[in-house]
VEXMARLUM-408149 format. One record per atom (N, C-alpha, C): x, y, z. Coordinates in pm, whole numbers, padded with zeros to 5 digits, always signed. Each point is the difference from the previous one (the first is absolute). Example, Ala and Ser with C-alpha at 12.3 -4.5 7.8 and 13.67 -1.06 7.14 Angstrom:
<atoms>
+01319-00569+00780;-00089+00119+00000;+00090+00120+00000;-00035+00105-00072;+00082+00119+00006;-00077+00109+00073;
</atoms>
This chain:
<atoms>
+01327+00732+02072;-00060-00093-00092;-00085+00076-00102;+00027-00024-00129;-00076+00065-00107;-00132-00072-00024;-00104+00078-00027;-00128-00060-00037;+00010-00052-00142;-00071-00107-00028;+00007-00055-00135;-00081+00086-00098;+00048+00005-00123;-00071+00069-00107;-00110-00092-00053;+00035-00127-00017;-00097-00100-00045;+00004-00117+00098;-00115-00038+00048;-00011-00111+00096;-00107-00096-00052;+00039-00124-00022;-00092-00105-00044;+00000-00107+00109;-00120-00036+00045;-00010-00095+00111;-00103-00108-00029;+00045-00127+00001;-00086-00117-00014;-00095+00010-00121;+00055+00042-00114;-00079+00020-00121;-00033-00134-00065;-00129-00024-00023;-00049-00118-00071;-00077+00047-00123;+00033-00057-00116;-00069+00033-00124;-00022-00128-00079;-00114-00007-00067;-00032-00117-00081;-00070+00044-00127;+00011-00086-00101;-00080+00014-00123;-00101-00114+00005;-00125+00035+00024;-00102-00103+00017;+00033-00085+00122;+00006-00131-00019;+00032-00092+00109;+00149-00026+00014;+00081+00058-00089;+00144-00025+00000;+00073+00104+00085;+00051-00044+00113;+00075+00088+00091;+00137+00030-00062;+00033+00127-00015;+00128+00040-00060;+00095+00052+00108;-00046+00089+00084;+00082+00055+00110;-00058-00048+00132;+00087-00042+00089;-00045-00048+00131;+00092+00056+00107;-00052+00093+00078;+00073+00052+00115;+00126+00080-00033;-00002+00075-00110;+00118+00079-00039;+00011+00124+00089;+00117+00019+00060;+00025+00115+00086;+00139+00056-00029;+00010+00133-00008;+00130+00067-00012;-00019+00149+00023;+00111+00068+00020;+00001+00145+00016;+00106+00060-00091;-00029+00121-00046;+00101+00078-00071;+00015+00129+00078;+00120+00022+00049;+00029+00121+00078;+00057+00109-00090;-00001+00123+00047;+00055+00109-00081;+00142-00031-00047;+00028+00031-00124;+00130-00014-00064;+00041-00146-00026;-00091-00094+00022;+00029-00140-00030;-00039-00031-00144;+00070-00095-00058;-00035-00056-00130;-00030-00146+00023;-00115-00045-00046;-00043-00137+00022;-00023-00067-00135;+00048-00122-00013;-00023-00079-00120;-00091-00117+00034;-00089-00032-00091;-00087-00116+00015;+00048-00105-00099;+00046-00111+00053;+00056-00107-00082;-00082-00126+00015;-00003-00080-00105;-00068-00129+00006;-00012-00061-00137;-00026-00127-00003;-00015-00072-00126;-00130+00043-00069;-00016-00042-00125;-00124+00026-00072;-00117-00059+00077;-00106+00078+00013;-00119-00049+00068;+00004+00008+00151;+00103+00064+00055;+00013+00006+00145;-00089+00107+00064;-00054+00094-00080;-00089+00102+00054;+00058+00140+00003;+00112+00024-00066;+00062+00133+00002;-00094+00106-00059;-00054-00027-00116;-00090+00095-00065;-00129+00014+00080;-00052-00108+00052;-00121+00006+00082;+00023+00085+00124;+00118-00009+00060;+00032+00084+00115;-00007+00147-00038;+00063+00037-00110;-00003+00141-00043;-00141+00043-00035;-00075-00085-00068;-00139+00032-00034;-00086+00016+00126;+00027-00080+00102;-00076+00011+00125;+00034+00130+00072;+00127+00038+00001;+00039+00126+00063;-00067+00118-00070;-00010-00008-00132;-00058+00109-00079;-00152-00006-00008;-00061-00104+00056;-00146-00010+00000;-00058-00056-00128;+00084-00050-00090;-00050-00058-00125;-00055-00140+00019;+00056-00073+00093;-00050-00132+00039;-00026+00006+00150;-00124+00016+00041;-00030+00021+00141;+00048-00114+00090;+00055+00037+00112;+00043-00098+00100;-00123-00057+00070;+00005-00129+00028;-00108-00062+00077;+00010+00037+00147;+00124+00011+00048;+00022+00042+00138;+00139+00058+00011;+00026+00064+00113;+00129+00061+00023;-00009+00151-00003;+00116+00062+00006;+00009+00145+00013;+00110+00054-00091;-00031+00110-00068;+00101+00074-00076;-00008+00145+00049;+00112+00050+00051;+00006+00139+00048;+00108+00075-00077;-00031+00123-00038;+00095+00089-00064;+00010+00124+00087;+00120+00026+00052;+00023+00112+00093;-00101-00003+00112;-00022-00118+00057;-00086-00026+00116;-00150+00008-00030;-00039+00028-00124;-00143+00004-00036;-00040-00134-00062;-00112-00054+00043;-00050-00126-00053;-00052+00022-00142;+00063-00066-00097;-00043+00013-00140;-00055-00133-00053;-00019-00096+00087;-00037-00135-00041;-00125-00002-00087;-00099+00077+00030;-00128-00005-00073;-00024+00124-00086;+00100+00085-00016;-00019+00119-00084;-00008-00041-00146;-00074+00077-00081;+00001-00027-00143;+00137+00032-00060;+00032-00066-00109;+00131+00013-00062;+00036+00144-00033;-00095+00079-00050;+00032+00138-00037;+00042+00083+00121;-00055-00030+00118;+00042+00072+00120;+00138-00044+00045;+00031-00127-00015;+00133-00050+00034;+00103+00061-00094;-00031+00007-00129;+00091+00062-00097;+00022+00148+00032;-00104+00068+00045;+00013+00141+00034;+00095+00023+00118;+00016-00103+00084;+00094+00009+00112;+00145-00018-00046;+00019-00047-00123;+00134-00018-00052;+00042-00145-00018;-00091-00093+00029;+00029-00142-00021;-00055-00036-00137;+00088-00040-00091;-00047-00031-00134;+00091-00104-00065;-00040-00041-00117;+00078-00092-00082;+00014+00062-00138;+00077-00063-00083;+00026+00053-00133;-00129+00034-00074;-00099-00086+00007;-00126+00025-00070;-00070+00125+00054;+00009+00023+00130;-00066+00115+00058;+00070+00131-00037;+00129-00004-00032;+00070+00122-00042;-00057+00052-00131;-00059-00087-00080;-00057+00040-00128;-00135+00067+00016;-00065-00017+00113;-00136+00047+00018;-00017+00150-00023;+00085+00090+00051;-00023+00143-00024;-00004+00034-00148;+00085-00062-00081;+00000+00025-00143;-00131-00046-00061;-00046-00116+00040;-00125-00052-00053;-00118+00087+00040;+00000+00050+00123;-00111+00083+00047;-00003+00136-00068;+00117+00053-00040;+00005+00128-00070;-00044-00013-00145;-00008-00124-00050;-00041-00021-00138;+00111+00030-00099;+00124-00007+00043;+00112+00027-00087;+00006-00103-00112;+00034+00045-00119;+00012-00092-00111;+00139-00061-00008;+00094+00053+00077;+00135-00057-00004;+00003-00126+00084;+00086-00093-00040;+00012-00126+00073;+00072+00024+00132;-00049-00058+00109;+00067+00015+00130;+00134-00071-00002;+00093+00052+00078;+00131-00062+00010;-00001-00105+00108;+00075-00108-00017;+00003-00106+00101;+00069+00043+00127;
</atoms>
């Protein structure tokens, strides 16, 4: 049995009093490709933001390679290799490059 690379367990996230994610659980094992599907407003982006620490989870667990990253700051999560398109632009911005970052 392979250990999961990403493990999300009973993740709950809300914006103010509005509950967006409730009890989301899944695993991504080595060499797996996972797609997140859902209608508009279903919480797909909130799920990714919660995994990356941009929208803190109210409860639940996010593990990357068996390490708990649920409460880590976003920059530490990005340093582990978990990022989104916007975070890929960060090194260019931090270097002060005048060239426009590529998407």
